[in-house]
N, C-alpha and C positions, 0 to 999 in steps of 0.2 A: 568252493562253490559247488552246489549240487549239480549233478550231470543232467537232471531233468528238473524243470521248475515245478514247484508245488502249486497246486491250484489254490486260489483264494477261497476262503470259506464261503464268501458270497457267490462264487461261481458254481457251488454245489447244488444239486437238486434238493428240495426241501427235506426229504427223508434222510439223506446223507448229512445235510447241514445240521439237522437235529441231533443225529448220532455224534457228529464231531463236536458239537457244542456240549453234549453230555460228557464226552471224553474230556473236554477242556475243563468242565466243572470238577471232574475227579482229579485230573492231573495238574491243573493250574495253568495250563497253556495248551495251545492247539499243536499237536504233533505233526511236523512236516512230513514224516514218513506216511502218515495216514492221508495227508493231502496229495502226496504223489500217488499212493495206491488208489485214490479216488478217481484217477484216470480210468481205472477198470472197476466200476462200482460193484459188480458181482463179487470180485475178489475181495474188496474192502469189506463188504457185508459178511462174507464167509469168514474172513480173518477175524473180524470183531466177535463173531460167535465163538471162535476158538479162544480168543483172549478172555471173554466173559466166562467160559466154562473153566478155564484154568484159574482165574482169580476169584471165582465165587467162593464163599465160605465152604470149607471142605475138611477132610481128615488131616490135611497138611497145614501146619502153621503158616500164616501169611508172611511173618518175618522171614522164615526159611525160604519161602518162594522168592522174596526180594533178594536175599543173599545168593540164591541159586542163579537168578538172572544176572546179578553183578558178577559172579564168578565166571559164568559162561561167556559173558560179554568181554570180561577182562582177559580171559584165556584166549579168546579168538581175536582180540585186538580191535574190536569195533568201538571207536571213540564215541560215536553217536549213542550207541546202546550203553556204554559205560557211563556217559553223562546222565542218561535217562535213569539207569538203575541206581546210581548214586543219589540223584535227586529224589527218586521214588522211595528209596530206603530212608533217607532223612525225613521226608514228609510222613512216612509211616512210623517214625519214632525210633528207628535204629540209630544208635549213637554214632557220632563222627569217629570216635575211637575204633569202634567195631568195623565200620566201613573202611577206614584207613588201614586196618589190620587184615584185610581180606586175604592177602598173600601170606600172612603168618598164621592162618587158621589152624594149621597142624600143631602149633606150639603155643598159641595165645590162649590165656585163660578166659578170654572173651567168648570163646566158642565151646559149645558142649561136645561131648564125644559123638553124639548123633549128627550134629551140624558138621563136624569134621569129616565124617564118612560121606555125607551127602555132597559136601563141597569137593571132596576128592573125586567123586564120580562126575560132578559137573565140570571140574577142570579137565579131566581126561576125556570126557565126552565131547568137549569143545575142540579138541585137537583133531587134525586131519592127517593121517587116518585116526579114527577113534581109538583111544588108548585105555579104555575101561577094561579092567581085568576081572576074571571070575572071582578072584580073592576079594577085590573091592566090592563086588556085588554081594558076595556072601556076608561081608561085614555090614553092608547096608541093611541086609535082612535081619540083623541082630537088633536094629533100632527102629525099623519101620515095617508096617504091614504091607501086603502086596498092593493094596489100593494106594497107600501113600507112595510107594515106589513108582507106580504108574504115574502119579501126579508129579513126582520129582522129575521123571524122564519127560513128562509133558512140558514142564517149565523149561527144562534144558533144551528141548526140541523147539519150543516156541522161540527162544532166544537164538537158537541156531539159524532159524529162518530169518529173524530180524537182523542178526549180525550180517548175514550174507546180503540181505536186501539193502541195508543202510550203507555197508561198506562198498557195495557195488555202485549204488547211486551217489555215494559221497554226500548223503543227506546233510543239509545244513542243520547244525545244532541250534535249538531255540535258546533264548537268553536265560531262562530260569535254570534249565539243566546245565548250560554252559557255566553259569556262575557256581553251581554246586560242584561241578567237576573241577573248576579252578581251585576250589578249597582244598581238594585232595591232591592236586598237583603241587600246591605250596606246602603241604604236609610232608610229602615224601622227599 
């Protein structure tokens, strides 16, 4: 059970209600972490701006963004974010096989060499202390432009925040992501 109760969407001011409903239309559910963050509306608005800037169409492939979020959340152990990223990856068209193989990314044929390098950085960046090496970063530069690398680290950092937020609050996982996550628990 969550350490703080999420606000109901009906309790939100109209501007935040519209924002959260737009998020529900994109995600397929209303995220409880946003309803907790709505207790501090300025924070929620600023956070949503960051999320939008990271997930807008850009130089970095959106599939890779989804996989980076999954790896960062998996490596940090945040069950809430793992469920969300598994659900989001499925919804975005990433195969169940690829999602289930996230920990075999270094050897699985499902992952490209570029994805392997990015996921290596995501895994090690999620550790405390950060374990990204200069060598890993140099290998990343062989596959990605500087702008793409900034975006990679942006996704990793976004999920670093979300992992801490949701693990600390023990945010209740919504039913749609929970069902997606259960799929992968039964696979492994």
